[in-house]
NUMI-333043 format. One line per field, with one value per residue: residue in one letter; residue number from 1; x, y, z of N, C-alpha, C, O in turn. Coordinates in nm, 4 decimals, padded with zeros to 6 digits. Example, Ala and Ser with C-alpha at 12.3 -4.5 7.8 and 13.67 -1.06 7.14 Angstrom:
BEGIN
type (A	S)
seq (1	2)
n.xx (01.3190	01.2850)
n.yy (-00.5690	-00.2250)
n.zz (00.7800	00.7080)
ca.xx (01.2300	01.3670)
ca.yy (-00.4500	-00.1060)
ca.zz (00.7800	00.7140)
c.xx (01.3200	01.2900)
c.yy (-00.3300	00.0030)
c.zz (00.7800	00.7870)
o.xx (01.4236	01.3409)
o.yy (-00.3319	00.1138)
o.zz (00.8465	00.8039)
END
This chain:
BEGIN
type (X	X	X	X	X	X	X	X	X	X	X	X	X	X	X	X	X	X	X	X	X	X	X	X	X	X	X	X	X	X	X	X	X	X	X	X	X	X	X	X	X	X	X	X	X	X	X	X	X	X	X	X	X	X	X	X	X	X	X	X	X	X	X	X	X	X	X	X	X	X	X	X	X	X	X	X	X	X	X	X)
seq (1	2	3	4	5	6	7	8	9	10	11	12	13	14	15	16	17	18	19	20	21	22	23	24	25	26	27	28	29	30	31	32	33	34	35	36	37	38	39	40	41	42	43	44	45	46	47	48	49	50	51	52	53	54	55	56	57	58	59	60	61	62	63	64	65	66	67	68	69	70	71	72	73	74	75	76	77	78	79	80)
n.xx (-11.4139	-11.2089	-10.8740	-10.6741	-10.4273	-10.2091	-10.0759	-09.8863	-10.0435	-10.2864	-10.5709	-10.6535	-10.9525	-11.2475	-11.5459	-11.7113	-12.0139	-12.0901	-12.3363	-12.6205	-12.7235	-12.3464	-12.1420	-11.9270	-11.5595	-11.4186	-11.2394	-11.2178	-11.0697	-10.9474	-10.8416	-10.8259	-11.1068	-11.1923	-11.3090	-11.2969	-11.3969	-11.3080	-11.3469	-11.2034	-11.1552	-11.3065	-11.0994	-10.8897	-11.0805	-11.2504	-11.4940	-11.6729	-11.6007	-11.5211	-11.4262	-11.1703	-10.8876	-10.8076	-10.5722	-10.4757	-10.6503	-10.5571	-10.2858	-10.4013	-10.5459	-10.3585	-10.1918	-10.3743	-10.4193	-10.1409	-10.1726	-10.3744	-10.3750	-10.3121	-10.5483	-10.7895	-10.7027	-10.7217	-10.9957	-11.1633	-11.0601	-11.1996	-11.4127	-11.5162)
n.yy (10.1806	10.3183	10.2563	10.2013	10.0798	09.8755	09.5392	09.2533	09.1246	09.1426	09.3728	09.6881	09.8615	10.0919	10.1413	10.3862	10.4577	10.4085	10.4578	10.5649	10.6318	10.6799	10.4134	10.3288	10.3822	10.1413	09.9155	09.7219	09.3866	09.2158	08.9803	08.7461	08.5992	08.5798	08.7776	09.0108	09.2070	09.4567	09.6551	09.9763	10.1190	10.1556	09.9788	09.7759	09.4960	09.2478	09.2251	09.0893	08.7913	08.6058	08.3557	08.3603	08.2116	08.1258	08.2117	08.3464	08.5527	08.6516	08.7988	08.9609	09.1227	09.2238	09.3995	09.5622	09.7099	09.8114	10.0134	10.1654	10.4710	10.5349	10.4323	10.5674	10.8306	10.8307	10.7492	10.9752	11.1669	11.0990	11.1034	11.3098)
n.zz (-02.4820	-02.2649	-02.2587	-01.9566	-01.8872	-02.0062	-01.8980	-01.8738	-02.0406	-02.0141	-02.0380	-01.8733	-01.8130	-01.8238	-01.8888	-02.1408	-02.1008	-01.8227	-01.6974	-01.4959	-01.1938	-01.1537	-01.0690	-00.8029	-00.7915	-01.0176	-01.2149	-01.4995	-01.6133	-01.8708	-02.1124	-02.3639	-02.3565	-02.0761	-01.7963	-01.5462	-01.2701	-01.0769	-00.7403	-00.6658	-00.4528	-00.1382	-00.0489	-00.2422	-00.4370	-00.5343	-00.7900	-00.9655	-01.1482	-01.4417	-01.5411	-01.4559	-01.2596	-00.9312	-00.8989	-01.0637	-01.0356	-00.7819	-00.8836	-01.0334	-00.8850	-00.7334	-00.9083	-00.9835	-00.7371	-00.7131	-00.8974	-00.8212	-00.7788	-01.0440	-01.1909	-01.0718	-01.1410	-01.4446	-01.4127	-01.3270	-01.4860	-01.6871	-01.6049	-01.4225)
ca.xx (-11.3897	-11.0832	-10.7680	-10.6044	-10.2970	-10.1953	-09.9826	-09.8749	-10.1148	-10.4268	-10.6243	-10.7165	-11.0187	-11.3447	-11.6823	-11.7833	-12.1419	-12.1109	-12.4638	-12.6203	-12.5927	-12.2590	-12.0710	-11.7983	-11.4412	-11.3812	-11.2068	-11.2370	-10.9681	-10.9625	-10.7691	-10.9123	-11.2556	-11.2175	-11.3304	-11.3134	-11.4150	-11.2561	-11.3600	-11.0892	-11.2032	-11.1858	-10.9866	-10.9314	-11.1416	-11.2711	-11.6562	-11.7016	-11.4871	-11.5949	-11.3296	-11.0265	-10.8505	-10.8025	-10.3912	-10.4730	-10.7362	-10.4629	-10.2176	-10.5039	-10.5562	-10.1964	-10.1805	-10.4710	-10.3623	-10.0605	-10.1812	-10.5218	-10.3968	-10.3272	-10.6778	-10.8470	-10.6792	-10.7598	-11.1638	-11.1712	-11.0079	-11.3049	-11.6138	-11.4854)
ca.yy (10.1625	10.3773	10.1168	10.2496	10.0559	09.6783	09.4801	09.0870	09.1002	09.2009	09.5066	09.7367	09.9660	10.1074	10.1566	10.4956	10.4053	10.3410	10.4292	10.6370	10.6853	10.6035	10.3199	10.3610	10.3381	10.0168	09.8564	09.5913	09.3518	09.1437	08.8994	08.6969	08.5731	08.6043	08.9133	09.0404	09.3848	09.5028	09.7811	10.0367	10.1842	10.1785	09.8596	09.6555	09.4288	09.1595	09.2519	08.9882	08.7225	08.5688	08.3087	08.3491	08.0928	08.2026	08.2551	08.4777	08.7064	08.7144	08.8457	09.0632	09.1990	09.3054	09.4634	09.6549	09.7715	09.8685	10.0960	10.2246	10.6230	10.5787	10.4374	10.6702	10.9531	10.7962	10.7684	11.0945	11.2223	11.0619	11.1432	11.4352)
ca.zz (-02.3936	-02.2457	-02.1852	-01.8521	-01.9093	-01.9958	-01.8102	-01.8796	-02.1678	-01.9791	-02.0771	-01.7746	-01.9069	-01.7978	-02.0381	-02.1329	-02.0537	-01.6992	-01.6399	-01.3896	-01.1096	-01.1755	-00.9902	-00.7271	-00.8890	-01.0758	-01.3498	-01.5807	-01.6951	-01.9947	-02.1585	-02.4186	-02.3156	-01.9384	-01.8059	-01.4228	-01.2456	-00.9260	-00.6982	-00.6199	-00.3206	-00.0373	-00.0491	-00.4054	-00.4174	-00.6570	-00.7791	-01.0587	-01.2391	-01.5276	-01.6438	-01.4548	-01.1696	-00.8236	-00.8771	-01.1562	-00.9548	-00.7027	-00.9523	-01.0883	-00.7434	-00.6948	-01.0131	-00.9347	-00.6070	-00.7553	-00.9845	-00.7824	-00.8612	-01.1692	-01.2234	-01.0080	-01.2355	-01.5616	-01.4306	-01.3073	-01.5816	-01.8128	-01.5621	-01.3847)
c.xx (-11.1977	-10.9894	-10.6877	-10.4590	-10.2971	-10.0933	-09.9863	-09.9937	-10.2628	-10.4258	-10.6628	-10.8262	-11.1542	-11.4484	-11.6881	-11.9058	-12.1685	-12.2474	-12.5037	-12.7134	-12.4747	-12.1946	-11.9549	-11.6901	-11.4287	-11.2533	-11.1879	-11.1469	-11.0009	-10.8574	-10.8299	-11.0404	-11.2586	-11.2294	-11.3365	-11.3617	-11.3738	-11.2913	-11.2228	-11.0189	-11.3200	-11.0732	-11.0107	-10.9370	-11.1846	-11.4708	-11.7448	-11.5836	-11.6120	-11.5081	-11.2021	-11.0196	-10.7994	-10.6296	-10.4182	-10.5482	-10.6350	-10.3693	-10.2919	-10.5118	-10.4524	-10.1838	-10.2740	-10.4694	-10.2422	-10.0476	-10.3180	-10.4772	-10.4086	-10.4895	-10.7779	-10.8258	-10.7509	-10.9214	-11.2440	-11.1577	-11.1446	-11.4386	-11.6059	-11.5332)
c.yy (10.2152	10.2657	10.2360	10.2315	09.9094	09.6648	09.2916	09.0782	09.1402	09.3186	09.5298	09.8473	09.9564	10.1411	10.2977	10.5111	10.3628	10.3493	10.5925	10.6271	10.6054	10.5205	10.3339	10.3123	10.2214	10.0060	09.7155	09.5474	09.2507	09.0993	08.7627	08.6951	08.6301	08.7652	08.9438	09.1543	09.3853	09.6542	09.8250	10.0886	10.1306	10.1015	09.8044	09.5316	09.3439	09.1979	09.1398	08.9190	08.6039	08.4418	08.2817	08.2874	08.1527	08.2597	08.3590	08.5587	08.7187	08.8334	08.9566	09.1937	09.3057	09.4135	09.5923	09.7703	09.8503	09.9994	10.1826	10.3990	10.6200	10.5512	10.5040	10.7982	10.9395	10.8250	10.8892	11.1500	11.2362	11.1193	11.2705	11.4005)
c.zz (-02.3363	-02.1573	-02.0977	-01.8799	-01.9562	-01.9148	-01.8399	-01.9873	-02.1153	-02.0142	-01.9442	-01.8330	-01.8186	-01.9252	-02.0006	-02.0792	-01.9301	-01.6323	-01.5460	-01.3019	-01.1329	-01.0562	-00.8949	-00.8421	-00.8975	-01.1647	-01.3981	-01.6363	-01.7788	-02.0523	-02.2211	-02.4131	-02.1922	-01.9174	-01.6092	-01.4468	-01.0703	-00.8845	-00.6653	-00.5211	-00.2652	-00.0689	-00.2022	-00.3251	-00.5296	-00.6938	-00.8853	-01.1206	-01.3448	-01.6292	-01.5747	-01.3152	-01.0524	-00.8153	-00.9692	-01.0994	-00.8744	-00.7551	-00.9733	-00.9811	-00.7206	-00.7979	-01.0159	-00.8025	-00.6135	-00.8366	-00.9718	-00.8353	-00.9538	-01.2200	-01.2044	-01.0923	-01.3775	-01.5348	-01.4123	-01.3720	-01.7124	-01.7473	-01.5138	-01.2180)
o.xx (-11.0944	-11.0093	-10.6460	-10.3788	-10.3947	-10.0281	-10.0870	-10.0230	-10.3479	-10.3223	-10.7038	-10.7745	-11.1827	-11.4129	-11.6776	-11.9066	-12.2616	-12.2806	-12.4355	-12.8205	-12.4818	-12.2003	-11.8588	-11.7093	-11.4239	-11.1747	-11.1476	-11.0988	-11.1037	-10.7613	-10.8774	-11.1005	-11.3245	-11.1815	-11.4061	-11.3793	-11.4157	-11.2757	-11.1334	-10.8994	-11.4120	-10.9666	-11.1176	-10.8762	-11.1416	-11.5547	-11.8656	-11.4789	-11.7227	-11.5184	-11.1263	-11.1196	-10.7327	-10.5855	-10.3740	-10.5052	-10.5955	-10.3649	-10.2454	-10.4909	-10.4594	-10.1627	-10.2377	-10.5141	-10.2270	-09.9489	-10.3682	-10.5446	-10.5013	-10.5491	-10.8631	-10.9232	-10.8276	-10.9814	-11.3554	-11.2428	-11.1756	-11.5375	-11.6868	-11.5250)
o.yy (10.1557	10.2118	10.3398	10.3237	09.8372	09.7569	09.2227	08.9589	09.1682	09.3839	09.4341	09.9293	09.8555	10.1618	10.3413	10.5968	10.2842	10.2773	10.6946	10.6064	10.4825	10.5716	10.3637	10.2404	10.1626	10.1003	09.6184	09.6216	09.1906	09.1762	08.6772	08.7894	08.7336	08.8535	08.8584	09.2116	09.3177	09.7520	09.7442	10.1047	10.0740	10.1477	09.7935	09.4799	09.3842	09.1879	09.1188	08.9797	08.5535	08.4322	08.1948	08.2971	08.2528	08.3380	08.4702	08.6733	08.8345	08.9422	09.0613	09.3142	09.4265	09.5267	09.7052	09.8846	09.9460	10.0727	10.2491	10.4491	10.6842	10.6396	10.5163	10.8703	11.0264	10.9034	10.9112	11.2389	11.3269	11.1649	11.3519	11.4881)
o.zz (-02.3671	-02.0485	-02.1491	-01.8943	-01.9359	-01.8655	-01.8233	-01.9949	-02.1998	-02.0281	-01.8785	-01.9089	-01.7541	-02.0412	-01.8860	-01.9909	-01.9127	-01.5381	-01.5372	-01.3590	-01.1351	-00.9443	-00.9658	-00.9403	-00.7895	-01.1735	-01.3341	-01.7219	-01.7474	-02.0510	-02.1464	-02.4646	-02.1824	-01.9885	-01.5544	-01.5543	-00.9763	-00.9576	-00.6400	-00.4962	-00.3243	-00.1096	-00.2623	-00.2314	-00.6377	-00.6043	-00.8750	-01.1431	-01.3260	-01.7515	-01.6179	-01.2440	-01.0786	-00.7312	-00.9404	-01.1133	-00.8875	-00.6976	-00.9282	-00.9952	-00.6981	-00.7544	-01.0490	-00.7937	-00.5376	-00.8445	-01.0625	-00.9254	-01.0031	-01.2817	-01.2924	-01.1142	-01.4189	-01.6083	-01.4598	-01.3678	-01.7896	-01.8047	-01.5582	-01.1319)
END
């Protein structure tokens, strides 16, 4: 699970075995037990949530939007 970055105690990562065909660009976020997945393109949006409250999800979405290019570069570097 390559970690793209860490911010405010959250780990932003993707799974190496994303499957075939690959899903569109997205990022997983985890801190302790809760986990969420965000689509990165065309606009950052929530794909699923397992345990975060609405306020935290809004903050995470802002972090994903602010790091969109970084996430895309990391994912493209891993998957081509």
